[in-house]
N, C-alpha and C positions, 0 to 999 in steps of 0.2 A: 418202408423208406428209410434210407440210412441218414444218420445224423450228419450235420455239417459242423466242423469244429475249426476255429481259427485260433492259431497259436501265435502270440506276439512275444518275440524273444528281445529282451531289453538289454542284453549284455553287449559290450563293445567287442567281446571275443566271440567269434563265430563258433568255436568249439570249447567255450568256457563251461563251467560246471552247470550253470543254470540252463545253458542251451543243451547240454547233453541230457539233463533230466527232462528237459521239454521234448527232446526227441524221443525219449522213453514214453512219455505221455502219448505222443503221436503214434508210436508202434502199438501200444495197447489199444488205442482207439481204433486204428486201421485193422487190427487183428479182430476187433469186435464189430467190424462192418461200417465204421464211420469213414467219411471223407474228411480229410484233414488238409489244411493249408497253413504252413508256418511262414512267418515273416521276420526276417532279420532287421530289426528297426535301425540298428546302427548304419546299415548299408543303404537306408532309404533317405530320400530328401524330405524330411518332415520339419516344418518350421513351427515356432511357437504360435499359440493363438494370439491374434491381434487385439482381441477384446473389442471388436467394433460393433458386435451385436447385429450385424447384417443378417446373420443366419436366423435371427428371431423373425424377421420379416419374410425371408424367402426360403428357409430350410436349406440353404447352400452356403457353404463356407467360401469366402472370397479368395483365401489363400490357396493358389493353385500349385500343389506339390503332390508328393506321393499319397497323402491322406485321401485324395480323390479316388485312388484305386482301392483304399481300404474301406471307405465308408460303405459301399454296397455289401462287401464281404461281411462286415461287422453286423450289419442290418440283417442279413440273410442267415447268419450263423445261429445254430441251435445252442452252441456253447463256445466259450472264449477262455483261453488259458493265458494268464500273464506270467511271464518268466523273467526273473531279473536277479542279478547279484545285489547284494547290499553294499551300497557306497554311501559313506558318510551318514549312516544310521537310517537309511531309508532305500526304497528302490531307485533304479538308476534314472538319470535325466532322460535318456532315450525313451524309456517307458513312460515317464511323467509327461514329456512333450506330446507323445501320441495320445495319452488318456486326456490330457487337457483339451485336445482337439475333438473329443467326443462331445464337447459342448454343442457343437453344430447339430449333431444328431439328437441330442436331448432337446434342443430348442425346437427342432423341426417336428419331433414327435416325443413327447416326454415319457412315453412308455416304450421307447425304442429298444430298451435292454430288458424290460420286465419279463421275468419268467425264464430268461436264458440261463443256462448252466455256466457257472464260473469255476475255474480252477486256478490255483496260484502255485508257482514253483519259485522258491527263493534259496540262494546259496550265499553263505557268509563265511568270512575268515576267522572270526573270533570263536570263542568256546561255546557260545549258546545264543539262543534267540534274543535274550535281553541285553547282554553286554555288546552284542554285535549291532544292535539297533534294528534287527529283523522284526522285533515286536513293533516298532513304530510303523513299518510297511504293513504289517498285519492289521494293525489298528485302523490305518488309513483305508486299507482295502475293505475291512469290515464295515466302516462308516460309508464308503462309496457304495458297496453293494447293497446295504440297507436302503439307501436313498434311491438307487436304481431299481430296487425291487427284484433282484436276481436270486437265483438259488445257488448257494455255495455248495459245490459238489465235493471239493476237497482241497487239502493244503499239503504240499510236500516241501519241506525245508530242512536244512542241515548245515553244519560246520564243515566247509569244503574250501579250504584255503588255497591250495595250489591247483593249477590247471591239471586236470586228470584225476582229481581226488573223487569225483562222482563215480567213476567206474571201480574204485576201490571200496565203495559202500553199497554192497548188493541189497541191503535192506532199503535204502533210499531209491536205488534203481528199480526194485520191485514195487515200491510204494508209487513211483511215478507211472510205471506200467499199469498198475491197478487203477490209478486215477484216470488214465485214458480209457480204460475199460468201463469205468462208471460214467464217464462222460458220454461214451458212445450209447450207453443203455439208459441214461436218465431222461 
């Protein structure tokens, strides 16, 4: 049976560098037999968590927006890829808003993510992962992954300042492709 992979693209640019690398992950996964669905979060209607805790009692988020489409896909996925540019020293607001809404899934079933494979794709404009703030995103994801008890399959990140830079870095494009293959096989 083929693996199901969900890719969440957190860039406001549909063809930004993190999105291009995420597409490479998708290609690697598909060529390895996985079913892949990608979601461009900036184009979706996703509101912040209200913090009402209604989901604790019901397992259902009261905010009616596009997260209602994502919840069953996240639950059914064997693996999830989080892709984002680094903005102001961490991952994008689009991705953060989506992840915050995972609260409803966790409240419904606190092992909702346990054992899923996770991949991360990050692009930043500074010279390295530390001065760009990419390390902050990595630390946040590591903490979240440990809490959710997921399997970290791989990380792809690099200094890609201008739109189109991802295609100029074949080593990163290949690393993203390889991550997709690993996700499909893990």
